[in-house]
N, C-alpha and C positions, 0 to 999 in steps of 0.2 A: 145509946147515940143523943147527944142534945143539939137541936137545931133552933137557931133563935131569928127571929125576922125583925127587921127595923123599916119603920114607913119612913118614906122618903118623900120629902117636897120638891115637886117638879114646877117649875115657872118657865113661862115665854115669856122673853125679854126681845122686844123692838127697840134698837139703838139707833138715836139718831145721829149723834155727833161723836165722835171717838177721837182721842186726844192721848200722845204718848209723849213723854219727854224722858230722856235719860240723863243722869248727873253722873260723871267722874270724877274720881279723886285725882288729885296732882298726878300721881305717877301710873293712871290708868288701870290700876288694878283692881279696884274694886267700883260699884256703880251702883246707881238706886235707880228703878225704873217706876216711874209715875205714871196712872193710867188715869184718864177722866172721861166718863162717859155720860152723856145727856141720854135719859130712857125717855122714849115716845111713847110705850104701852108696856104694861107687864100683866100678865095673866095667868091664873094657877092651874095646870093640868091635874087633872085625875091623877092620882099617884099609887102604885101598887107596892107591896111589899118585896123586900128583896132578901135574900139570904145572906 
């Protein structure tokens, strides 16, 4: 049995403003979702290994 562990980086992110725009094609068959956020605060949290 092989078990592998991966260390994951965990961030706490405090978002100040959040904007979403949806762009559709002419036939409304396809769309692009654009998301923009202004980050107020970002800090790294101690991470633990995951299997």
